[in-house]
N, C-alpha and C positions, 0 to 999 in steps of 0.2 A: 660578259663582255670583257675583252682584255684591257689591261691598264694602258696600253697604247691608244686605244680606240676612245677611252673614256673622255678625254679633254675635248676630241672633235666630235665624237657621236655619242653624247650622253643618253642614257636610257630616259624614257618617258617618266618613269617613276622618280629618277633623279631630278628632272626638270620641275614635276609637280612638287617634290620635296623641298626644293629650293625656294620656289614661288610661296609654298605654304609657310615655310620657317620665316622668311622676311615678312610676310603678311602678319604672322603671330607677333612678331617682334614689334612691328609697327602698330598694331592693335593695341598691345600692351603699353608702348609709350604714348599713344594717343589717350587712352584711358587714363593713365597716370597724370598726364598733362592737364586734363580737364576736370580730374577728380574734385579738387577743391571748389569748383564753380557752383555746384548745386548744393553745397553744405556751407556756404559763406557765413551765414548766421552763427553757425556752430564754431567755425573757425575764429571769427572775431570774439565771440564770447570766451573762448578757451585761452586765447592768446592776449586777449586785451588790447585788440588793435582796432583802427577804424577801417572804413570801407576801401579807402585807397590803398592802404598797406595790405588788406586782404586780396584785393584785386591783383595787385602785383604779383601774388604767388602764382598766378596763372600767366599773367603778361610776361614775367621774366623768362619764361620758356621760349616765347616767341622772339623776344629780344635777343637771348642767348643764339638762337637759331639763325637770326638775321645776320649777327656779327660772325658767327663761327661758319656758315655754310660755305662760303667760298674757300677759306682756308682749308675746311674739311674735304672739299671736292679736289683741290691741289693735292692734298695728302693721299686721297684714294687713288689718283692717278699714278701714284708711285710706291705704294706699299701693298702688302697682302690684303686684298679685299675680305677674304675669309676670315683672316684673324682680327681685322678691324671690326667686322660685324659681330663676331663672337665676344670681343672685348666689349663693344657697346651694350651688348645684351647683359654681361656681367655687371658692368657698371650701373646699368639701370636697376639691377637688383640691389646693388649697394646704396644707390640714391633713394629707393624705396625705403630700405631699412634706416638709413640715416635720417630720412625725413620723418619717419615714425618716431624715432628716438628724440628728436629735435622737438616735434609737436608735443609729444608727451611731456617733456621738461619745460615746455613754455618758451623755448629758445628760438625767436622768430627768425634771427638772422642766420643761424645754423640751418634752420628750415629753408631760408631763402637760397643759401649757399647750395643745399642739397638738390633744389629746384633748378639751379643753374647747371649742375652736373647732369640732371635729368634732360635738360634741353640739348646740351650736347650730345647725349647718346641718342636723342630723337632724330637730330639732323643727320648723324652718321647713318643710322638705319634707314632713314628716308632717302637719302640721296644714294646710298649704296644699293638699296632695295629696287629703286626705279631704274637704275641702270642694269642691274643684274637680271631683272625680270625682262627687260627688253633684250639682253644678250642671250638669255636662256632658250628662246624660241625662234622658230624661223621667222624671217621679215614678214610673211604675209599674215601673221597672227601677233606681230609684236605690239601694237597698238592695244590689242585685247589683253595682253599679258600685263602690260603696264597699267592699264585702266583697272584691271582687277587688283593689282597690288595698291594702287592709290585709294581703292575703296576700303582699304583698311582704316583710314582716316576717319570716315564717318561711323565705321563699325566701332572703333574705339571711343570716338566721342559719345555715341549713344550708349555703350556700355558703361562709361564714366558718369554720365548724366544720370542714368537710371538706377546704376548700381550703388553710387555713393551713399544716398540716403538709407538704402537697405542695409549696407553695411555699417553705417554709422550709428544706427539706432541700437544693435546689440553690442557692438564692439568699440564705439567711439569713432570720430571722423579721422583720426591719425591712422587707423588701421586701413583705410581706403589705399593709402600710398603704397606699403608693401604688397596689399592684395593684388593691385592692377599690375604692379611691376613684376609680380611672380609669374605672370603668363609668359615674360621673356624667357624663363628657364625652359619652357616647353619649346618656345620658337628656336632658341639656341640649339636645343638637342636635335630638333628636326632639321635645322639648317646644316648643322655639322654632320649629321648622318647622311644627308642627301649629297653633300659636297666633298665626302671623304677622298674620292678618287677623280675629282674633277678639278681642273685648272680654272681658276677665276681670276682673271686680270684684265687690265685694259687691252682692247684688241690689238693695237699697233703700239704698244710700248709707251714710254713716257714722252710727253710733248716737248718739242724744242722750244727755244725762247721766242722764236718768231711765230710759231703756231700760238703759243701762249698769249703773246702780245696782240696778235690778230683778233683772237676771241673777244677781247675787250673793246674792240672798235668794230665788230661785226654788226651790220645794221640788222640782218636777218635774226641774229640772236636777241638783240635789244628790242626788237618788234614783239617777239614771243615773250621776253621778259615783261614787257608793257601789258601784254594780255594777261599775264600771271598776276601782275600788280593789280589790275582792275578786276579780274576775277575772284581773288582772294579778298579784295576790299568789300566787293559786293557780298561775298559769303559771310565774312565776319560782321559786317554792318547789320544784315539781316539776322543772323544768329543773336546778335547782342541786343537788338532794339525791338525785335518783333514782340518778345514777352510783355514788355513794358507798354508798347502800343496797344497790344490787345487788351491789357487789363485797364489802362489809363484812358485810351482812345475809345475803346469799344465796349467796355464794361464787362469783359470776360473775366471770370475768376482766375486768381493766381495760379491755381492748379491746372485749371484748363488751358490758360494761357502757355504754361510750360510744357504740357503735353502736345499742345497744337504745334508749338514752335519746334519740338523735337522732331516732327515730320520733316522739317526742312532739311536738316542734314541727313536724316534716315534714308530719303529718296536718293541720296548720292551714292549709296551702295549699288542701285541700279544704273544711275545715270553715269557714273564715272567709268564703270565697266561697259556700259551701252555706248559711251562716246568712242571707245576703241573698236567695238564691234562694228559700229556704224561706218567708221573709217575703213577698216579692213575689208568688210563684206559689201556695204552698199556703195561706197565711193571709190572701191578698188584701190585702197591704200592711200588716197588723197586725205591730207590732214585739214587743210584750209576750210573745206565746207563745213566741217563740224564746228569748227572754231567760229565761224560766221553764224551758223545756226544757233549756237550757244547764246551769244549776245543779242542777236536778232529777236529771239523769243524772250530772252530775260528782260530787255529794256520795257517792252509794253506791260509784261506781267508785273514788274515792280511799280510802273506808273499807275497799274490798277489800283494800288493801295491808296493812291491820292483821290481816284475817282470813286470807288466803291467802299461802302462801309457795312453792308449786310455781311453778317459773320459766315453764312455758307459760301458767299462769293470769295470773301478773304480766305477762307480755308483752300479753296480751289486755286487761288492765286499763290498761296503758300506752296502748294505741291508743284505747280507749274513753274514757278520762279526757282524752287529748290532743285528741280530737275534740271532747268535750263542752265543756271549759274555754275552747276557742277559738272554740265555735259563735257565742257572742254578742260577742266583743270586737271584730270588725269591725262588726257591725250597730249598736253603740251610738253609732258616730260618726254614722249616718244618723239614729238614734233622737233623739240630743240636739239636732240641728239642726232637728227637726221640732216640738220642744215649746217653743222659745224664740222670742222675736221675730226676725223675719228680719234685722234690722239687726245683730244680735249673734251670729250664727250661728258666725262664725269664732272669736270669743272663747269661745263655749261649748264649741266643739270643742278649743280650746286648754285650756280649764279641764278638760275630760273627760281630755285627755292628761296634764295636770300631776298631777291626782289619781291616776289609773291608774298613772302610772310612779313615784309615790312608793310606790305598793304594790309595784311591781316592784323598787325600790331596798331597801325595808325588809324584805320577806318572807324573802328568804335569809339575812338576818342574825338576823332573829327566829327563824326555823326552825333555824338553827345553834345558838342558845342553847338552845332546847327539846331539841334532839337531844344536845347536851353534858351537860345535866343529867338528861334523863329516857329518852333513846333515841329511836329512829326511829319505833317504833309510836304513842307518843303524839303525836309531831309530825305524823304522817299523820292521826291521829284528830282533832287540832286542825284541820288542813286541811279535813277533811271537814265539821267543824261550820261552818267558814267557808262551805263549799259550801252547807250547808243554810240558813245565814243568808241567802246570797245568794238562794236560791230564794223565801224568805218576802218579801224585799224586792222581787224581780222581780214577784211576784204582785201586789204594791201599787204597781207602776210606773205612771206615767201612760200614757194612750192617745196615739198619734201624732195631731197635728193636721193632718197634711199628707195630702189624699187622694192616691190612687194611679191615679185614673182618667185622668190626663193633663191 
């Protein structure tokens, strides 16, 4: 392939390498992000901190992403995306090593700062990766490619949740931070190799002031951001409180409760990719039907936790709700890019990320407050109501403006 053709007609291997590279980077960031969660007793003991301070080592990455997402998106509309992604991967390696040194030294605030750096790396990789995966392929498989990329999140979470205890036993829990971050080195290498002769840029150049201002008053974009907020709220609420409900409410052992809950994010590997396939193949490129289906199935599945207490039925509800809640999470990144002006697509993706992750940050806290005051069943009932609200909003969502015919 000549160098002149590369930007416009990249090879299939180049496209696969690009998606694989950002997938590995996002997986590394996700595993690094969640790594302390499954070893919090060890974290608290070694640092001499309470549960709240330990929990913030995970939550700070969400908060950093919420604050930084839109500025990152604005920057990605204006700079070399290839350099930005590579820099984020290298910075994640630095964050992992810095966190290990701080944790070994017992320096909580230095560890906290390293996690903020990791959160910034995560949001750069996530926003750029979602945009690049969509631009790398033909329109008729765009949602499939973006859905595949977003499946990196549950892969990373599953890897971090299961791998951290295994690494912590022989090497100590601080070793989990550089170990998972090290996956980014492979991701950076694959990404740079696949894009060495490929132009990566926003398709129509920098947005002008009017286009930029219009985005923040765009009803279609804010409708999808609201769906992202509701979807990520349900995702993190269930991820956070299902283990406690299974053990305290149903008498399941702690180990079994954790294993059963792990099924919830794990099915996202299938459903996040499947949402794109359904949209591209079954619905001819329409995005709204999949968004509606996601919330229509999720709402009664979550309500089932209020009605049923038999463990086999609850396990089935975990599978169904986990699949349904995540079905639209990946698709929304393709969806929002197709209903805004091309010049602000990366900024729109970043806005979607920021609003969605705010829901992820706030939902476990709000859910805990409801559980503390009223119990688990009212909390699940409220979550089901949010799912029903999501179905109504999805029904009124805009149609995609990008044809899928190529």
